[in-house]
C-alpha positions as CSV (number, residue, x, y, z in Angstrom):
1,M,48.3,21.1,50.7
2,T,46.3,23.2,53.5
3,I,48.8,25.9,54.6
4,K,48.5,26.9,58.2
5,Y,49.7,30.4,59.3
6,N,52.1,31.1,62.5
7,R,52.0,34.3,63.1
8,R,54.8,34.5,65.7
9,S,56.7,32.4,62.6
10,L,55.9,34.4,59.8
11,L,57.1,37.4,62.1
12,K,60.3,35.5,62.3
13,L,60.6,34.7,58.6
14,T,59.7,38.2,57.3
15,G,62.1,40.7,60.1
16,G,59.2,41.6,61.8
17,T,56.6,42.7,59.5
18,L,54.0,41.1,58.0
19,A,54.1,43.4,54.8
20,A,53.8,41.2,51.6
21,A,56.7,39.7,50.5
22,S,55.9,40.6,46.3
23,V,56.5,43.7,45.1
24,A,54.5,44.0,42.0
25,S,56.4,44.6,38.4
26,P,56.3,48.1,38.2
27,S,55.7,50.0,35.0
28,I,58.6,50.2,32.9
29,L,61.3,52.4,33.7
30,F,64.7,53.2,32.1
31,A,67.8,53.1,34.3
32,Q,69.9,55.5,34.6
33,D,72.9,55.6,31.4
34,S,75.8,54.5,33.7
35,Y,74.5,51.3,35.0
36,P,75.2,48.5,33.9
37,S,78.4,50.1,33.8
38,R,80.9,47.4,34.6
39,P,80.6,43.2,35.4
40,I,77.9,41.9,37.3
41,N,78.4,39.5,40.2
42,V,76.1,36.4,40.0
43,V,76.5,34.8,43.8
44,V,75.6,31.0,43.6
45,P,75.5,30.2,47.7
46,F,76.3,26.2,46.6
47,D,79.5,25.3,45.2
48,T,79.6,24.0,41.6
49,G,78.0,21.1,39.6
50,G,74.2,21.3,41.8
51,Y,71.2,22.8,39.7
52,N,71.7,26.7,40.6
53,D,75.5,26.8,39.7
54,R,74.5,24.8,36.2
55,L,71.0,27.0,35.6
56,A,73.4,30.8,36.5
57,R,76.3,29.4,34.5
58,A,73.8,28.5,31.3
59,F,71.9,31.6,31.8
60,A,74.6,33.9,32.2
61,P,75.9,34.4,28.7
62,F,72.6,35.0,27.8
63,L,71.2,37.9,30.3
64,S,75.0,39.0,29.9
65,Q,74.3,40.2,26.1
66,R,70.9,42.1,27.0
67,L,72.5,44.1,30.4
68,G,75.9,44.8,28.2
69,Q,78.3,43.4,30.9
70,P,79.7,40.3,31.6
71,L,78.7,38.1,34.6
72,N,81.0,36.9,36.8
73,I,79.8,33.6,38.8
74,I,80.8,33.1,42.3
75,N,80.1,30.3,44.1
76,R,79.4,30.8,48.2
77,G,79.0,26.6,49.4
78,G,78.5,25.4,53.0
79,A,76.2,25.5,55.7
80,G,73.0,25.1,53.7
81,A,73.3,27.9,51.7
82,L,73.7,30.5,54.7
83,L,77.0,31.3,53.8
84,G,76.3,32.2,50.5
85,H,72.9,34.1,51.7
86,S,74.4,35.9,54.0
87,Y,77.7,36.7,51.4
88,F,75.1,38.3,48.9
89,L,73.7,40.4,51.7
90,Q,77.0,41.7,52.7
91,Q,77.4,43.0,48.7
92,P,76.2,46.5,48.2
93,D,72.7,47.3,46.8
94,D,73.7,48.5,43.7
95,G,72.4,46.1,40.8
96,Y,76.0,44.9,40.9
97,T,75.4,41.5,42.6
98,L,72.6,38.9,41.8
99,L,71.7,35.9,43.6
100,C,71.1,32.3,42.2
101,T,69.5,30.2,45.0
102,S,66.8,27.5,45.9
103,A,65.2,30.5,47.6
104,A,62.6,28.0,49.0
105,P,63.2,26.1,51.0
106,F,66.4,27.6,51.9
107,L,66.0,30.8,52.6
108,P,63.4,29.9,55.2
109,L,65.8,26.7,56.5
110,N,68.2,29.5,57.3
111,V,66.1,31.6,59.2
112,L,64.6,29.3,60.8
113,T,66.8,26.3,61.9
114,Q,70.2,28.2,61.4
115,N,69.7,31.7,63.4
116,A,70.5,33.6,60.1
117,P,71.3,37.3,60.4
118,F,68.5,38.4,57.5
119,A,64.9,37.6,57.4
120,V,63.3,36.0,53.9
121,T,62.1,39.2,52.8
122,D,65.2,40.9,52.6
123,F,65.8,39.3,49.6
124,H,63.7,39.8,46.3
125,M,63.1,37.3,43.8
126,M,62.3,38.4,40.6
127,N,61.7,35.1,39.3
128,L,62.0,31.2,40.2
129,P,61.4,29.4,37.0
130,S,62.5,25.6,38.5
131,R,59.6,24.2,41.0
132,D,61.1,21.1,42.2
133,Y,60.4,17.9,43.9
134,T,61.8,15.6,46.1
135,M,63.1,12.3,44.4
136,M,64.2,9.0,45.7
137,A,66.1,7.6,44.0
138,T,69.0,4.2,43.5
139,S,71.9,3.7,41.4
140,T,71.1,1.4,38.3
141,E,74.1,-0.7,39.8
142,S,72.4,-1.2,43.6
143,G,70.0,-4.1,42.6
144,I,67.1,-2.1,44.2
145,T,63.9,-2.1,41.9
146,S,60.8,-0.3,44.0
147,I,60.1,1.8,46.5
148,E,58.4,-1.2,47.8
149,D,61.8,-3.0,47.7
150,V,63.0,0.0,49.8
151,I,60.1,0.2,52.6
152,N,60.1,-3.6,53.2
153,Q,64.0,-3.8,53.9
154,L,64.2,-0.4,56.3
155,K,60.9,-1.7,57.7
156,A,62.6,-5.2,58.4
157,D,66.1,-3.4,59.7
158,P,66.0,0.4,59.8
159,R,69.8,0.6,59.6
160,S,69.9,-1.7,56.0
161,L,70.5,0.9,53.6
162,T,72.4,4.1,53.5
163,I,70.5,7.2,52.5
164,G,72.1,10.1,51.5
165,I,70.2,13.4,52.3
166,Q,70.8,17.4,52.9
167,P,70.7,18.1,56.8
168,A,67.5,20.7,57.5
169,S,66.3,20.4,54.0
170,A,62.6,19.2,52.6
171,D,64.4,16.2,51.4
172,L,64.9,15.4,55.1
173,V,61.3,16.6,56.0
174,N,59.7,13.8,53.5
175,L,62.0,11.1,54.0
176,M,61.0,11.2,58.2
177,L,57.4,12.0,57.1
178,L,56.9,9.0,54.9
179,A,58.8,6.9,57.3
180,D,56.4,7.8,60.0
181,T,53.0,6.6,57.9
182,V,54.5,3.7,56.9
183,G,56.2,2.4,59.8
184,I,59.7,2.8,59.6
185,S,62.0,3.6,62.8
186,R,63.0,7.1,61.7
187,D,65.6,7.1,64.8
188,E,67.5,4.2,63.6
189,L,67.9,5.2,59.9
190,R,71.5,5.3,58.5
191,L,71.5,8.9,57.3
192,V,74.6,10.5,54.7
193,T,75.0,13.7,54.8
194,Y,76.0,16.0,52.1
195,D,76.2,19.8,52.3
196,G,74.5,20.2,48.5
197,G,72.6,18.4,45.7
198,G,75.0,17.8,43.7
199,P,77.1,15.8,46.0
200,A,74.5,13.7,47.5
201,R,73.5,13.1,43.1
202,N,76.7,11.9,42.5
203,A,77.2,9.7,45.4
204,V,73.6,7.5,44.8
205,A,74.7,7.5,40.9
206,G,77.8,6.8,41.6
207,N,76.8,3.9,44.3
208,V,78.9,5.0,47.0
209,V,74.8,5.6,48.9
210,D,72.3,3.0,48.7
211,I,69.0,5.7,48.1
212,A,69.1,9.4,47.8
213,L,66.3,11.9,48.7
214,V,66.9,15.3,46.1
215,G,65.6,17.8,44.0
216,G,64.5,15.7,41.2
217,Q,64.9,18.0,38.7
218,G,68.8,18.1,39.2
219,F,68.6,14.0,38.4
220,L,67.9,14.9,34.9
221,P,71.4,14.8,33.5
222,L,71.7,11.6,35.2
223,A,69.0,9.5,34.1
224,D,71.1,6.8,32.6
225,K,73.1,5.8,36.3
226,I,69.7,5.9,38.1
227,V,66.6,4.1,39.2
228,P,63.8,6.8,40.0
229,L,62.0,5.0,43.3
230,L,59.5,8.0,44.3
231,I,58.4,11.4,43.6
232,F,57.0,13.3,46.3
233,D,54.3,15.1,44.6
234,D,50.3,14.6,43.8
235,A,51.0,13.6,39.9
236,P,53.9,12.6,38.1
237,R,56.6,14.8,37.1
238,D,59.2,15.3,34.0
239,N,58.4,11.7,33.0
240,W,60.5,9.6,35.6
241,G,57.6,6.4,35.3
242,S,58.2,6.2,39.7
243,A,55.7,6.2,41.9
244,I,54.3,9.1,43.6
245,V,54.0,9.6,47.5
246,T,50.4,9.6,47.5
247,E,49.6,6.4,46.0
248,V,52.2,4.1,48.3
249,A,51.1,6.2,51.8
250,P,47.9,7.4,51.2
251,G,47.8,10.3,54.0
252,A,51.4,10.8,54.0
253,D,52.1,14.8,54.0
254,F,55.0,16.3,52.0
255,V,56.9,19.3,51.6
256,L,57.0,21.3,48.0
257,G,60.9,21.1,46.8
258,S,63.4,23.6,45.7
259,Q,62.0,27.1,44.3
260,R,65.5,28.1,42.5
261,G,66.3,31.2,40.4
262,W,67.3,34.9,40.7
263,G,66.9,37.7,43.0
264,V,68.2,40.8,44.1
265,H,68.6,42.8,47.4
266,A,64.9,43.9,48.6
267,S,66.3,47.4,49.0
268,L,67.0,47.3,45.6
269,V,63.6,47.6,44.3
270,E,62.6,51.0,46.1
271,G,65.5,52.0,46.7
272,S,66.5,52.4,43.2
273,P,63.7,51.3,41.2
274,E,65.5,52.2,37.8
275,I,68.1,49.9,38.1
276,Y,66.1,47.3,39.5
277,Q,63.7,47.7,36.0
278,T,66.4,47.6,34.2
279,I,67.5,43.9,35.4
280,L,64.3,42.5,35.7
281,S,63.3,43.4,32.0
282,A,66.5,41.8,31.2
283,V,66.0,38.7,32.9
284,E,62.2,38.5,31.5
285,E,63.1,39.1,28.0
286,T,65.9,36.8,28.5
287,S,63.7,33.9,29.9
288,K,61.4,34.0,27.2
289,A,63.7,33.6,24.7
290,P,63.2,31.3,22.2
291,E,67.4,30.3,21.9
292,V,67.3,30.7,25.3
293,I,64.4,28.2,26.3
294,E,66.1,25.9,23.4
295,A,69.7,26.1,25.1
296,L,68.4,25.3,28.5
297,S,66.1,22.9,28.0
298,S,68.9,20.4,26.3
299,A,70.6,20.8,29.6
300,Q,67.2,20.0,32.0
301,L,67.2,23.4,33.3
302,A,63.9,25.5,33.5
303,T,63.3,28.7,32.2
304,D,59.2,29.4,32.8
305,W,58.6,32.9,33.5
306,F,56.5,33.8,36.6
307,G,57.6,36.9,37.5
308,P,58.3,38.7,41.1
309,E,54.6,38.5,42.4
310,V,54.1,34.9,41.8
311,S,57.6,34.0,43.0
312,N,57.7,35.9,46.3
313,R,54.6,34.9,47.3
314,S,54.9,31.0,46.5
315,L,58.4,31.5,48.8
316,L,56.2,32.7,51.9
317,A,54.0,30.6,51.6
318,T,56.6,27.6,51.8
319,A,58.4,28.8,54.3
320,A,55.2,28.7,56.4
321,V,54.8,25.3,55.4
322,M,58.5,24.8,56.6
323,E,57.7,26.1,59.9
324,Q,54.6,23.7,60.7
325,H,57.5,21.1,60.4
326,L,60.7,22.6,62.2
327,S,60.4,19.9,64.9
328,I,61.4,17.4,62.4
329,L,64.0,20.0,60.8
330,Q,65.5,20.6,64.3
331,G,65.9,16.5,64.8
332,S,63.3,16.9,67.4
């Protein structure tokens, strides 16, 4: 997918500077003996039950062992992660508050569509192990068996199906781009909005809505309750066996899904490099530990290690893609 960078939008996303969003891992330093000397909080800007919440709670005990302090999970859901992201930045940048979030697309969405009081580069992502994708799914009880069923029904009557979605999300962009490509009237679609991926997945698994478009990796624990219909990627993912958008709608554009993982205040990186390196080393060691990989893999959670340079570069690139489709996100 070609990414077109718009200088005005990137200035907004980065808070007025085009400095690189990534900070390469420095040579190993050792933190002062005083850190960490008390429990560490982990802010999850979503309600309980979603992928980020499950990732934080599964990873935290192992990370706690390496940092030598308890990790407290604090859920601050609401407003498409804006409340939680704002809350995180309000905490001191002293290493005692970490972040587990879907950095993309929610940080750029907060900035581009919600006038967030921060820039994307106020956050520094140490590792984004989960590289998600939008998946359209239905309940095993719905009677819908294929993406062709959905497209034909919506082309005949755009209001014939209820669609679970998160507002101002990559999933919404993908739905609208698909509708445009296959000739469905986007303005007549019956959208049922949810403030989080977990509630949207539960709604479709419980047959509350006919179909839903949400991050596919979060559907893995619900695999026996849903029928995967369409993957918004150019290759199959996670052995779902569903159609992929480039085959169903050749030429259709699509937006990459959530990039989830661990972050700190960007100001911590340069302001307290010893503390930052202690946290980064602990996250890297934990991510690569065989027992952690086994435990998280069994829960369908990612532990891949990409590191801060790759993670932050990917975040900013995704922000640029989101800006290209800003009109859809704004509902125009």
